[in-house]
N, C-alpha and C positions, 0 to 999 in steps of 0.2 A: 885735924879733924877727920880727914878723909881716911885715916885707918879705922875707924868705928864704922864706915859704911859697907864695906866688904863683908866682916861678920854679919852684920844685920841683913845683907841680901842672901847670904847663903843661908841663913836660919830662915828666911822666909820661904826661901824655895823648898827647902826640905821639909817644913810645917805645912806647906800646900796641901788640900785635900786632893788635887787633882793629881800631884807628883804622888801621894801615897796611894790613892786609889790605883794609879797605873801599875804601881809596882807590885800592888797586891792582886791585881786581876792578872798581870803578865806572869806571876809566879803560881798562882793557884789554878788559873785557868788555862792561859795559853800553852804554858810547858806541859799539860797534862793532856792536850789533844794531838792527834796523828796530825804530821805536814801534810797528809792529803786531805784533811777535811773530814767532813761529815759522812760517814758511810752509808752508801745508797744500797737498795736492792737490785740484784743483776736482772737482767731482763731475761726470763725464762720461756721455755718452748708452749708453757701454758698460757704467758700472758700474749706472747706472738701469736699463737692458734686463734684465741678469743677475741683478737684486736682484728682478725683478717674481714674484709668487706664480705666474703662469700658466707661468713658466719650468720647465725640465727641474731637478729636484733638484741633478743634477751640473753643470748651468749655474750655479745659483746658491751653489754650493759653492766655485768659482771665486773669486768676491768675497771670501767668507768669508775662505779661504786666502790670499789678495793682502795684505787687510787686516792680517794677523798677520805678514805677511812684511817682510825688511829691503827689499825695493824699495819697499813701502811707505813706510816710514819714510826712505826716501832719496829720496822723489817720483819714483819711477818708476812711471809708470801705464801703463794697458793699449796704448794706441797706441804707448808709446815701445818695444814690443816687436812688437806686432802690425800696427803700422800704421793705417790710415783716420783718420777724423776724429772724435774726441772731443766736438765741439760740434753736429755736424750730423747729426740722424737719418737724413738720406737719404743721406750720403755717408760715414756709419761705418764701411760695410763696402766700400766702393768701392777698386777697384784702382787707379784714378786718383789716390787720394789715398795709396797705397802700402799698402794692407791686404794681409797676406799669409796671415790666419789661422791655424791651427794648422801649422807647418811639419813637413815629413818628417822622417824621424829623421837623414839626413845633413844636412838644412839647420840643424839646430839649434845646432852649433856657431859657424856664421856668423850667425845671429841673436845670440847670446849674446855674439859677437865684435864687435857692433858698438860695445860698451860695454868690453869684458874683451880687448882687442886681443894684449897679452901673453900672457895664458893662452891665447887661443885659437891665438897661434902654436904654443906649446910642446906644446899638447894635439894638434895634428895632427901633428904631427912625431914625438908618441909612440907607443908601443905598442897604447895605447888609439885614438888617432887613426888609426893604419892599420888597425886592425880593425876600426874602425867603417866606414871606405872599403871595406874587402872586404864588409861586410853582416853582421859577427857582433859588433863592438865596442860600448862603452858610450858613449852621449852625454852632455851635460852634464845632462839630466834625471834620467838612470840613476842620478846620485850625489847631486844637488842639488835634484831635485826640479823639479816646473815652476812651482807658484803661491806655496806657503809656503816659501818660501826662506830660510834663516836664515843669520847668519854662520858661515861655514866656521870648522871646529876639528879639530883631530887625531882626535877621534871619530868623525867621517866615514868612517874607517878602520877597518871593524869586520866580524867574521867573518861577519854576517848580509847584509851588501850585497856584501862582495868575493866571497865565496863563491859568488855566482849565476853568475860566469865563470869563477873558476878558485879553486886553493885558496887558503885564507886565510894559509897560510905566507910565500907570495910576498908578499903585502902588507903582513904583519906585518915583513917587514926594512925595507920602506919606512917604517913608522909607526915602529921604533926608531931609523931615522936621522932623522928630523924630530923626536922627542922632545925633545931638550934645548933646541933651540931653540924649540920651541912652549912648553915649559915656562916658559923665561926669558920670553919675550914675555907668557904670561899674568900672571906674578908682576908684570912691570911695569905691566902694565895695573891690578893690584889696587892698586899703590901709587900711581899715578895717579887712581886712584877715590877712595883715602884722602886726597889732597892736595886734590882738587877738594871733598870733603866738608867740609874745613877750611877753605874759602874761599878757596883757591889757584888762581890763573890757571893752567891746564895747557895751554892750549892750542898752544904750541910743542912740548910733549912729546907731545900727543895725535895731532898731524900727523907727527912723527918716527916714531912706534910704528906707525901706521898705513900709512906709506912702507914701512918695513922689512916689515911682515906682508904686504902686496900684493907685495912684490919676491919673498919667500920663498916663499908661496904660488903665485905665477905659476911659479917655479923648479920646486915639487912635481909643476907638472902635466907636466914631461917624463917622469915616472915612472921617474926614471933615478937609481937610489940613489949611483952613482960621483959622479954631479955634485952631488946633494946634500950627500954628505959631502966633496966637495972643496972646497965653498962655505960650509961651517957656520963655520968660522973667521972667514970675512970678516963673516958675520951678528954672529957673537958680539962682533966690535970694535964695531960699529955700535950693538949692543944696551948694549955696556959703557958707552958714550959719555951713552947717555941715562940709563942706570941711575947713572952718577956724578953728572948732573946734577938727579936724582932725590933722591939721598942729600944732596947739599948743599944743598937747601931742605929737605928734613927737619931737618937739621943747624942751619939759620938758623931755623926754626919754634921748636926745641927751644931756642936762644940767647933768642930774642924772649920766650917764654915764662918762660923763667928770670929774664930782666932785669926783667920784668915784675913778678915776685911780689918781687924784690929792691926796686922801686921801691914796691911797696905797704908794705912791711915798713919801709922809710925814711919813707915818707909817714905810717905810723902813729906811727912813733918820733917824728918830728917833732912831729906832733901833741899827742900824750901831752906832751912837754915843753913844748911854748905852753900848755897846760893847766894844768901844775903853776907855770910860771912865773907866768900870771896869778893863780893862786889865792895865791900867794905874794907877789905885788905887793899884793894886797887885805888880806893878813895884813898 
């Protein structure tokens, strides 16, 4: 009887979801990361200077806000937007090194557009962009802030912000057009978080949802409700594919858990039989 116990034990260990999840996570995630860990932004003379006690409070505030922002966690530093040399105090504000300082209001879209190319294009062609060029419209900072920039979401469309330039009713129509897609993206994001918490590698799904979010929010900057509604079905189809893959992963996790429970019960029963047989042999 004993010769059957070890094969069952080996089968149990290799079928265990925790064992499978560990190998998968190790291969796909741990081995793909540098040994030094997550890359952090090096301190620059810009940060050091603006953090000094002798600096004006509003200048010191800039560093505090930036360190709470999405830019900071995405390794976007001062010189990325404002230019200059972040390592040389003598050239930190040199125009030879590309220092632009604080841009004029009309220059803000071009500054942000160095990274957000598609958004800048749609914005400049929109009612917002045309109004800015006429001297009356909002720039990027108006809606997103300057240094404490957070990940965009549908709540940025609100009465307090939008009514500074026009009635909120106009903005609310756009928000309603965005709602279904934004809600679906948020739900999928929460499912991805749950899978990641369970130890599942979700890199592919995260890349997919990030790409869809970026494309959708780039489209939003047209400020054209008709275009948003026209392309909503296309985004729904893309999200549906990601959602299907996530659902299949949840089902696989459920199967692994159930199979593990079955193997544990089977192993317990076999152990009990083995104990009873050994006792009856002694009797």
